C-alpha positions as CSV (number, residue, x, y, z in Angstrom):
1,M,135.5,4.4,79.9
2,T,133.8,8.0,80.5
3,N,136.8,9.1,82.9
4,H,139.2,7.8,79.7
5,F,137.3,9.6,77.1
6,D,137.2,13.1,79.4
7,L,140.9,12.7,80.0
8,I,141.7,12.2,76.4
9,Q,139.5,15.2,75.6
10,A,141.0,17.8,78.0
11,L,144.5,16.2,76.0
12,V,143.1,17.2,72.8
13,D,141.5,20.8,74.2
14,N,145.0,21.6,75.7
15,I,147.2,21.1,72.4
16,G,144.3,22.7,70.4
17,R,144.9,26.0,72.9
18,V,148.1,26.4,70.8
19,I,147.2,24.5,67.6
20,V,144.5,26.4,66.3
21,G,142.2,24.8,63.6
22,K,143.9,21.6,63.6
23,D,141.5,19.5,65.8
24,G,141.4,16.3,63.5
25,V,145.4,16.1,63.1
26,V,145.4,16.6,66.9
27,R,143.5,13.5,67.1
28,L,145.1,11.5,65.2
29,V,148.5,12.3,66.8
30,V,147.1,11.5,70.2
31,A,145.4,8.1,68.7
32,A,148.9,7.3,67.9
33,L,150.1,8.0,71.0
34,L,147.7,5.7,72.6
35,S,148.6,3.2,70.3
36,R,151.9,3.1,71.0
37,G,152.9,3.8,67.3
38,H,155.6,7.0,66.1
39,V,154.4,9.8,64.0
40,L,156.5,11.6,61.2
41,L,154.8,15.0,60.4
42,E,155.9,16.3,56.9
43,D,155.1,19.6,55.5
44,K,156.8,22.9,54.6
45,P,158.3,25.0,57.0
46,G,156.7,27.2,59.5
47,V,153.4,25.6,59.8
48,G,153.4,24.5,63.3
49,K,154.9,20.7,63.3
50,T,157.3,21.5,66.0
51,V,154.9,23.6,67.8
52,L,152.7,20.4,67.9
53,A,155.4,18.1,68.8
54,R,155.9,20.3,72.0
55,A,152.7,21.0,72.8
56,L,151.7,17.3,73.4
57,A,155.2,17.0,75.2
58,K,153.8,19.9,77.8
59,S,150.6,18.4,77.7
60,V,151.8,15.4,79.5
61,D,153.3,15.0,82.8
62,C,156.3,12.9,81.6
63,S,160.3,12.9,80.5
64,F,161.0,15.0,77.0
65,K,164.0,15.5,74.9
66,R,164.6,17.0,71.9
67,I,166.8,16.2,69.2
68,Q,167.6,18.8,66.7
69,C,168.7,17.0,63.5
70,T,171.7,18.2,61.6
71,P,174.1,17.0,58.9
72,D,176.9,16.7,61.6
73,L,174.6,15.1,64.2
74,L,176.4,11.4,65.1
75,P,174.4,8.1,65.8
76,V,175.9,8.6,69.4
77,D,174.5,12.1,69.9
78,I,170.9,10.1,69.7
79,T,171.5,7.0,71.5
80,G,174.3,7.7,74.1
81,Y,177.4,6.1,74.7
82,F,179.5,3.9,77.1
83,D,182.1,6.1,79.2
84,Y,184.7,4.0,79.8
85,R,186.7,6.8,82.0
86,A,183.6,6.6,84.3
87,Q,182.9,2.9,83.4
88,A,179.1,4.1,82.9
89,F,176.4,4.2,80.1
90,K,175.7,7.6,79.3
91,P,172.0,7.6,77.9
92,G,171.4,9.9,75.0
93,P,168.3,12.1,74.4
94,V,166.7,9.1,73.0
95,F,165.9,7.9,76.5
96,A,162.8,9.8,77.5
97,N,159.0,9.3,77.4
98,L,158.6,11.4,74.4
99,V,161.0,12.0,71.9
100,L,160.8,14.9,69.1
101,A,163.4,14.3,66.6
102,D,163.1,17.6,64.7
103,E,163.7,18.0,60.9
104,L,165.2,14.0,60.8
105,N,165.5,14.0,57.3
106,R,168.4,16.9,57.7
107,A,170.6,13.8,59.6
108,T,172.7,11.7,57.5
109,P,170.8,8.0,56.8
110,R,173.8,6.7,59.3
111,T,172.3,8.8,62.0
112,Q,169.0,8.4,61.2
113,S,169.4,4.5,61.5
114,A,170.1,4.9,65.1
115,L,166.7,5.2,65.5
116,L,165.8,2.0,63.9
117,E,165.9,-0.5,66.8
118,A,164.6,2.4,69.4
119,M,161.6,2.7,67.3
120,G,161.0,-0.9,66.5
121,E,162.1,-2.6,69.5
122,R,161.7,0.0,72.2
123,Q,165.6,-0.6,73.5
124,V,169.0,0.6,72.4
125,S,171.8,-1.8,71.5
126,L,175.7,-0.8,72.2
127,D,178.7,-2.5,72.7
128,G,176.5,-5.8,73.0
129,V,174.5,-4.7,76.1
130,T,171.0,-4.0,75.5
131,H,169.5,-0.8,77.3
132,S,165.4,-0.5,77.6
133,L,163.9,2.6,76.6
134,P,161.2,4.2,79.1
135,D,157.9,3.1,79.0
136,P,155.9,4.3,77.4
137,F,158.0,6.0,74.3
138,F,156.8,7.9,71.4
139,V,158.7,9.6,68.9
140,I,157.3,12.6,66.8
141,A,159.6,13.5,63.9
142,T,159.1,16.5,61.7
143,Q,160.4,16.6,58.5
144,N,160.7,19.0,55.4
145,P,159.3,17.9,52.0
146,V,162.2,16.3,50.0
147,E,162.0,18.9,47.4
148,H,163.6,21.2,49.9
149,R,167.4,21.7,49.9
150,G,169.6,20.1,52.1
151,V,167.5,17.2,53.3
152,N,168.2,13.2,52.7
153,D,165.5,10.8,51.8
154,L,164.2,8.6,54.7
155,P,165.2,5.1,54.0
156,E,162.3,2.4,53.3
157,A,163.0,0.6,56.8
158,Q,163.1,4.0,58.7
159,L,159.5,5.0,56.9
160,D,158.5,1.8,58.1
161,R,158.9,2.7,62.1
162,F,156.4,5.4,61.7
163,Q,152.8,4.2,62.1
164,M,151.7,7.3,60.7
165,V,153.0,10.4,57.9
166,L,150.6,13.4,58.6
167,S,150.4,17.3,57.3
168,L,149.2,20.2,59.1
169,G,148.7,22.4,56.1
170,Y,148.5,26.0,56.1
171,A,146.0,27.2,58.4
172,T,142.8,29.5,56.8
173,A,143.1,33.4,57.0
174,E,140.9,33.6,59.8
175,E,143.3,31.2,61.8
176,E,146.0,32.6,60.7
177,K,144.6,35.9,62.3
178,R,143.8,34.3,65.2
179,L,147.3,32.7,65.7
180,T,148.6,36.1,65.2
181,L,146.7,37.9,67.7
182,A,146.9,35.4,70.4
183,R,150.7,36.0,70.3
184,Q,151.0,39.4,70.7
185,Q,151.6,39.5,74.4
186,S,153.1,36.2,75.1
187,D,153.5,32.5,73.3
188,P,150.7,30.5,74.7
189,L,153.0,27.4,74.1
190,E,155.3,28.6,77.2
191,S,152.0,28.9,79.5
192,L,150.8,25.4,78.2
193,A,150.5,23.3,81.5
194,P,150.2,19.1,81.8
195,V,146.8,17.9,81.9
196,M,147.9,14.1,82.2
197,S,150.0,12.3,84.4
198,V,152.3,9.2,83.0
199,V,150.4,7.0,85.2
200,Q,147.3,7.9,83.7
201,L,148.5,8.0,80.3
202,R,149.7,4.0,80.5
203,E,146.0,3.7,81.8
204,L,144.8,4.8,78.6
205,L,147.3,2.7,76.9
206,A,145.7,-0.4,78.6
207,A,142.6,0.4,77.9
208,V,143.1,0.5,74.0
209,L,143.9,-2.7,74.2
210,E,140.2,-3.5,75.3
211,V,138.7,-1.5,72.5
212,R,136.4,-4.1,70.4
213,I,137.4,-5.0,67.0
214,N,135.6,-7.4,65.2
215,E,137.4,-10.1,63.2
216,H,135.9,-9.0,59.7
217,L,137.6,-5.6,60.5
218,V,140.5,-7.3,61.0
219,D,139.9,-9.1,57.6
220,Y,139.5,-5.9,56.0
221,A,142.5,-4.2,57.0
222,V,144.6,-7.6,56.0
223,A,142.5,-7.2,52.5
224,L,143.8,-3.7,52.1
225,V,147.5,-4.3,52.6
226,R,147.5,-7.2,50.6
227,A,145.9,-5.5,47.8
228,T,148.8,-2.8,47.9
229,R,151.2,-5.5,47.3
230,E,149.2,-6.9,44.1
231,S,148.4,-3.7,42.7
232,R,150.8,-3.2,39.5
233,L,150.7,0.6,40.1
234,L,153.1,-0.1,42.8
235,E,156.3,-1.9,43.2
236,I,156.5,-2.6,46.4
237,G,153.2,-2.9,48.7
238,A,152.8,-2.6,52.3
239,S,154.3,-4.7,55.2
240,T,153.2,-6.9,57.7
241,R,153.7,-4.3,60.5
242,S,151.7,-2.2,58.8
243,I,148.5,-4.2,59.2
244,L,149.7,-4.4,62.9
245,Q,149.9,-1.1,63.4
246,L,146.8,0.0,61.2
247,V,144.2,-2.4,63.8
248,R,146.2,-1.0,66.8
249,L,145.7,2.4,65.6
250,A,142.3,2.2,64.6
251,Q,141.4,0.9,68.7
252,G,143.2,4.2,69.6
253,Y,141.4,6.4,67.3
254,A,138.1,4.6,68.3
255,L,138.9,5.5,71.9
256,V,139.8,9.1,71.0
257,Q,136.5,9.5,69.0
258,R,134.9,8.4,72.9
259,R,134.0,4.9,71.4
260,A,134.8,1.1,72.8
261,Y,134.4,-0.3,69.5
262,V,136.5,0.0,65.9
263,I,134.0,0.8,62.9
264,P,134.8,0.5,59.3
265,D,135.4,4.0,58.6
266,D,138.2,3.9,61.1
267,I,139.8,1.6,59.2
268,K,139.0,3.2,55.9
269,L,140.4,6.6,56.9
270,L,143.8,5.5,58.8
271,A,144.8,3.0,56.0
272,Q,145.2,6.4,54.1
273,L,147.7,7.3,56.8
274,V,149.7,4.1,57.2
275,L,150.1,2.6,54.1
276,P,151.4,5.2,51.3
277,H,154.3,6.0,53.4
278,R,155.3,2.1,53.4
279,A,154.6,1.8,49.3
280,T,157.1,2.2,46.4
281,P,155.9,3.3,43.1
282,A,156.0,1.1,40.1
283,A,159.0,2.6,37.7
284,A,158.1,5.4,35.6
285,S,154.8,5.4,36.8
286,T,155.7,9.1,38.5
287,E,156.3,11.0,35.4
288,N,155.1,15.0,35.8
289,I,153.5,13.7,39.8
290,S,155.3,13.4,42.9
291,A,156.0,10.1,44.5
292,T,153.9,11.4,47.1
293,Q,150.9,12.4,45.0
294,W,151.3,9.1,43.2
295,K,151.1,7.2,46.5
296,Q,147.8,8.9,47.6
297,E,146.1,7.8,43.8
298,C,147.3,4.5,44.5
299,M,145.6,4.3,47.5
300,G,142.5,5.7,46.6
301,R,142.3,3.1,43.7
302,V,142.9,0.1,46.4
303,L,140.4,1.5,48.6
304,A,137.9,1.8,46.0
305,D,138.4,-2.3,44.8
306,V,138.4,-3.6,48.6
307,K,134.7,-3.8,49.5
308,V,133.7,-2.4,52.8
309,P,132.5,-4.8,55.2
310,D,129.4,-4.0,57.0
311,S,129.4,-2.5,60.5
């Protein structure tokens, strides 16, 4: 496992050359990559969402495509299409190991739905023919908060495909100074080189499956998800898919933290990132507070009510 730990740390450090002061978020994104999840970065414009995605893509030597989402983007612009003149399928940008869907909520709901099958089943079906996506396949999407102009809410089915929703937040004054000084001569992102091959990435994906998670921790994950469904504060709780993704993410996160086993705190921490975006607040319960804030508050109450198992 030592070689795996060192390789993961090299990836985290490489991304950290560009993303200053956000080691925790970087580790979470890497854990999602290793656990075959997908990540949605939601934050204000200009805080580094796209830069983080590009830094990850440049740090792994595999195929990368960027989809710049706009209101006039069509589903075939994502999936590709069958060229009847050439009698051949023309794959879209979704056919890559790492896909950046930038400003996803600026696309129309119809276009957003083009990613549903790809993210859920790692394939694209067109004209009755199924096309498998590359392995590994990882989507990292960005979106601006729903309060901003020109954006569309992601439907529940689309949100459920994302393993986690993360926010970077503003850097501190000192970090912003360091970022500014580091870019006086050149952009560090441009000189970023891969530290991991796609073969090594596949080895890490296999290593995640060997991370030990005790049955009582699986019980804890199940109890947390079921508690969101039973909460009177929520109209709709988290899905069964969220249990599977929470457990697998905990295994990936343990590996990023240089452990070959999951601990209760992994589940408790990650549940706050995996579950809230899958829940729907009860009607009239979000008065004077945003839906996102209310979901986080509800998740805090759920965590408080479900007993944490012993290590």
